[in-house]
C-alpha positions as CSV (number, residue, x, y, z in Angstrom):
1,M,-13.7,-7.1,19.0
2,N,-15.2,-3.9,21.1
3,L,-15.5,-1.7,17.7
4,P,-18.6,-0.1,19.5
5,L,-16.5,1.2,22.0
6,L,-15.4,3.7,19.0
7,K,-18.8,4.8,17.7
8,P,-17.9,8.3,20.2
9,L,-15.1,8.9,17.9
10,C,-16.6,7.8,14.5
11,N,-19.7,9.8,15.1
12,N,-18.6,13.2,16.2
13,K,-18.0,15.2,12.9
14,D,-15.9,17.5,14.9
15,T,-13.8,14.3,16.1
16,W,-13.8,12.6,13.0
17,E,-12.8,15.3,10.9
18,G,-10.1,16.0,13.6
19,F,-8.8,12.5,13.0
20,L,-8.8,12.2,9.4
21,E,-6.5,15.3,9.4
22,Y,-4.5,14.1,11.5
23,M,-4.3,10.9,9.5
24,D,-3.6,13.2,6.8
25,Y,-0.7,14.3,8.3
26,L,1.2,11.4,9.1
27,I,0.4,10.2,5.9
28,E,2.3,13.4,4.3
29,Q,5.4,12.5,6.5
30,Q,5.7,9.4,5.8
31,H,5.6,10.3,1.9
32,R,8.3,12.6,2.9
33,K,10.3,10.0,4.9
34,M,9.8,8.0,1.2
35,E,11.5,10.5,-0.5
36,Q,14.5,11.4,1.7
37,T,15.1,7.9,2.0
38,T,18.0,5.9,0.5
39,D,17.3,2.6,2.6
40,S,15.0,0.2,1.1
41,T,14.3,-1.3,4.8
42,E,13.3,2.9,5.7
43,L,11.4,2.8,2.7
44,F,9.3,-0.5,3.2
45,Q,8.1,0.7,6.4
46,A,7.1,4.0,5.5
47,Q,4.9,2.0,2.6
48,G,3.5,-0.1,5.5
49,A,3.0,2.8,7.7
50,I,1.1,4.6,5.1
51,Q,-1.0,1.3,4.2
52,T,-1.7,1.2,8.1
53,L,-3.0,4.8,8.5
54,R,-5.0,4.9,5.4
55,S,-6.8,1.7,6.6
56,L,-7.6,3.5,9.7
57,K,-8.9,6.5,7.5
58,Y,-11.9,3.6,6.9
59,L,-12.6,2.7,10.8
60,R,-16.1,4.6,10.7
61,E,-17.5,2.2,8.1
62,R,-16.2,-1.1,10.4
63,V,-17.3,0.5,13.3
64,N,-20.8,1.2,12.2
65,N,-21.4,-1.6,10.6
66,D,-20.4,-4.1,13.5
67,K,-23.0,-6.5,13.9
């Protein structure tokens, strides 16, 4: 993987905090979707989206620990 290419995103404090804020915003949107849906398929898709977005919040650790 080319994780070192992501170091500028992960190691710039302002950029990283903006990225985290955006991830939190997207997670909130998915939570709203889960609260409002009556379709189980949409519920499961929202759960998967939240899981993926949360994993992206740990991108910094993965990039900086890449050997």
